[in-house]
N, C-alpha and C positions, 0 to 999 in steps of 0.2 A: 715570718717567711714561710714556716711550715704550713700554716693555715692557707696561705695562698697556693702553695704547691698541692695541697689536698683539693682545693677548688679546681685546679687545673686537671688533676686526675679524674675528676667527675666528668670532664668533657668527653672522655673516651668510653664512658659507661655503656656497656652493651655492644661495643663496636671493635673490641680489641682481639676477638677470636679467643684462643686458648690463653692468651697473655693477660696478666692482671692490669687493672687501670693504674697507671703510675703518672705522677706529675713531678716536674723538676724545675727549680729555679736556680739560676747561677747569680750569685750576689757578690759584688766587689765594692768595697768601700761604702757599704750600706745601700748601694743602688742595685736594682735588678738589671742585669746586663743580658740575660738570656732566660727564656722560658719555653717549656715544652711539655707535651703529654704523649703517651703512647697512642699512636694513630690507628686508624681503621686497619683491621687485619693484624695488628700487633707490631707494625714497623712504620716508621722508625720508632725506636724506644724513646721514652721521655728524655733521657740524658742526652742522647744524640741530637735530638731536636733542640734542646736548650743550648747545648754547646755550639751548634751551628749558628744560632742567633747571637751568641756571645762572641764568637770568633776569638781574636787575640785577647780580648778582655777577660777571658776565662782564666788566664794565667794569674795565680795569686788569689783567686776567688774561692768562695765556699759554695758548694752545691747542696741544696736542700732537696732531698729525694724522698718520696713517700713510701718507698720500698728499697731494701738493700739492693744496690746495683748488681746486675748479673755478672758472674765471673767466668762464664763459659763462652767460647766462641762457637758460632754455628755457620752453616753455609750461607746464611742470610746476613751475617755481619759480625763484627768484633764484639768482644765482651764490653759491657758498659764500664766496668771497673777499669779496664785497660784504656778505654777512650778518655775517661776522666784523668787518668795519670798522664796520658799523652798530651792532653790539653793543659797540663801543669796546674790543675786545680789544687789548691792548698789543703782543703779539707772537705769532707762530705758529712752531712747530717742526714741520717735515715731513720724513719719510723716504720715499723712493721705493724700494720694493723688498721 
């Protein structure tokens, strides 16, 4: 699943402004239920996009994220770590690099 998340991250290459290219898959019971990448200009973040696609299916799922989810709020939106918790994701797997 991480390889697929890395492929998603490449979709934003050169278009995310100051934000890094990030990909995220939400996987529940072995099936991908949400996918996202950081969009043009850096918003929405990959986690928010993937959770929007997953909806209620995110509860109990695992998020595969290509970079540790942000933990700071900004005027442009909540922290991705808080968003994952609010969606009741069971675990997150992140790779930095």
